[in-house]
N, C-alpha and C positions, 0 to 999 in steps of 0.2 A: 078605411080605418087605419090609423097610425100604428106602426109597429112599436111594441114596447121596448124600451131601452134594455140592452143586455146588462148583466150584473156588473161586469168589470167597468163598463162605461158609467154606470150609475155610481159605483164606488169612487170613480175619478171626479165626478161632477157634483154629486149631492152634498158633500161636506161644505162646499162654498156657500150654499144657501144658509146652512147653520152658522157659518162664520159671520155672515151678515147679521143674522139674528143675535149672535153673541156681541157683535159690535154695537148694535142698537141697545142692547141691555146695558153695555158698558158706558153708554152716553149719560146714564144717570150717575152723577158724580158721587162716589163713595170710596172709602178706603179699601174695602175688601168686597169680593164678589163670591157667590156660591152657586152651585148647580141648582139647588132647590129654589133659590130666588130667581134664577134665570128662567126656570120652568114656570114659576108663578107669574112672571112678567109677560109671558107669552101664552097664558091660559085665559080663555074666555068662556062665557056661559053659552052653550048651544041650546037655545030655547026649543028648537025643533026636536032635539033628542032628549031634552030635559036632563042634560048632564054637561059637565065641563069638557072643553076640548083644548088640548095643549098643542100649539103649533110646533113645538120642539120636543115631541114625545119620544123620539128615538134616542135611547141611551147611547147607542153606538155612534150615531152621527154627532151628538153633543160632545162625546169624548174625542172624536176625530177632529172636530172644529176647534176644540180647546187645544189639542195637540199641535195643530197647525199654527195656531196663534202663538203658542210657546216657541215653536220652531222659527217663526218670524221675529221673535223677540218682543212681541206686542203684549205678552202676558208672562208673569212670573208665578210659578206654582209654589204654594206653601203647603207642605205635607204634614200629616200627623199619623201616628201608628194606628189610632183607633177612630179618630173623628173624620168627618167628610173633608175632602179636599177643598181648599179655598184658594183664591188667587188675587193678584193685584194687576192692574193695568199699568203698563210702562209708558214712557214717553214716546215709544215707537208706534203705538196704536194708531194715532191720527196720521202719522206719516205713511203707514202701511195702507190705510184706507184712501188717503189722497192719491197714492199711486194706482190703486185698483180702480178708483172712480174715473180715472182719465184713460182707462184701457177699454176701447170699444169691444163689445162682445162679452165682457166680464159681467158677472152677476151684480157686482156693486155698481158698475156703470149703468146697466139696464134699470136697476131699481131707482137710481137717481134720475135717469132720463125720463122715467114714467111720470114724474111729478108728484107721485105719492108712494115713496119708497116702502113704507110699512105695509100699505095695502097691497102693493105689488108682491112683496115678499110673502105675506100671509097666504095669498092666493097660490103662489108657487109652492110653499111649504105643504099645503094640503096634498098636492100631487106627489111631492117628494115622499111624504109620510105614507101615502097609499102604496107607492112602489116599494118602499122599504119594508112594509108589512108583507107584500106579495113575495118578496125575496127572502123573508124571514131573516132580516139583517141582524147580525150580532157583532159584538166587539171582536170576535175571532176573525171576522172577515177582513179586518184591518191589520191583523197580526201584530198587536201591540202588547207590551208588558203592562202589568197593573201598577198604578200609583194611587194610593188612597182608594176612594170609591169610584174613581174615573179611570178608564183604561187609556193609557198614554204611552207613547214611545219614550224610552229613557231620556230624561231631559238634562242630564249632567253636562253634555257637550254644549247645549244651548245656553243654560243658565250660568255655567262656570267658565265661559270663554274669556280669554284675556281681554281686558278692556281696550277699546280703540278710541283714540282722541278724535271726536267728531269736529273739533275746532282746529285741527291741524290744517295749515294752509295748503291748498291745491293750486298749482300754477296753470293758468289758461292763457292762450294767445287771444287778446281782444280783437285781432284782425282776422282770426279764423272765421270763415263764413257761417259756421254753425253757431259760434258764440255771438257774432255780430247780429245775426238774425234774432237770436234770443234776447239780446239787449234791446233791439228795436221793438220787439213785441212786448217785452216787459215794460219798456218805457211808455208805450201806447196805453197799456192797461193801467199803469200807475197814474198817468195823466187823466184818463177817463174816470177813474175812481175818485181821485183827489178833487176833480172839478165838478163832481156831482153834488149839487146843492141839497138835494133831498136826503142823500146819505149823510151829509154833514149835519143836517138839522135833526133828522130822526134817530140816527144811531151814531152820535158823535164819538163816543168812547171807542166803539168798534172801528169806526172809520179811521180815527187817529192811529190806532194800533196797526191796522192793515196798511195804511199809507206809510207809516214809519218802517215797517218791516220790508215793504216793497222797495222803498227808496234805499234801504240798507243793502238789500240783495242786488239791486241795480248798480249801486256804487261798487260793490265787490266784483261783480262781473266786468264792469268797465275797467277796473284797476288791474284785472288779469290775475287776481289772487282771491280765491273763494274758499269755502269750507263746506263740509257736509251739513254742519250745523246751520249755516246761513241758507243753504238750499232748502232745508226742512222748514225754516221760518218763512221763507219766501213762498214755498208751495202751500203752507198752511194759511198764509195771508190770502193767496189767490183763491183757495178753497172757500174761505169765509166770505169773500167778496162774491164768488160764483153763486153761493146760496142766496145772498141778498139780491143779486141782479139776475136771477134765473128768469128765463123767458123774456129778456130784454135785449136790445141791440148790443149793449155792453158785454153781455154774456159771451158773445163770439170773440170779442177782443180779449177777454179774460181767458177763454179756452185756448186762444192762440198763444198767449204767454205761457200757459201751462205746457203746451206742446213744445214750444221753443226750449223751455228748461229741460223737458224730458229728453230732447234730442242732445242737449249738451251732456247730460248724464250718460246717455247711451254711448256717445262718441268718446268722451274724455274722462268720465268718472265712474264707469260701470264697476270696476273692480273694488273701488273704495266703498261704493254704495252697497254692493253685495256683501262685503266683509262686515260692514256695520249693521245693516238692517235685514239683509236677505229677503227683501220684499219687493224690489222693483222688477216688474214683469217685462222683460225685453224680448 
């Protein structure tokens, strides 16, 4: 019989499952999001128990997931003295998830690798919720201050940081082995995607946007002058293509390009990425 996870380990790991649920909720495009709507999105009818079951039932874990998203700059909180907290998704959300999904061992990576991210997550959340109940988990376990009706760490530092120019040029040496390898891998992925007739015929608009951004990122890398903004566009284009070509031979080429770019960031752009997004797990 497996030993139950101790409380501190649970506090370290469990919020990430709720972060993934929060991201899935945020995929529904709307101007503002609320805690109540998030719960509703993850509530299903349990016919066996003749009642509803909410996969994100833990108030403390929802609050911690939201706090972490704010910390990463993926969500901006909108407070009110009396009304429930609402929030907006920022442009960093997709970049955050793109970084997490290419990190082996990560919850986001595992859910995507399963082929059925929502089903995988729901199964995991049932176990997370059971353990949270056994531990009598509360907001106090995360030692946060209260903002609105959701317990969060004070967000002033996150929301009010001085703006950083994500389009500021960053010099790279095209002859550097890490950069050269990334160029080769990105070039291979770009050619494979551009030459796929099925992609061009069935999803032409998406394909044109993906190819355009990949070529733009490739040109910047070859020139030796790139920006965080272009890295984000290139990563997001690869992410879109990886979903379309999942479980195909081209998926390996696309994953190779993602890894190549990640190595460039790790070696040459880590400080800039951390300052802007605080999201790349190295």
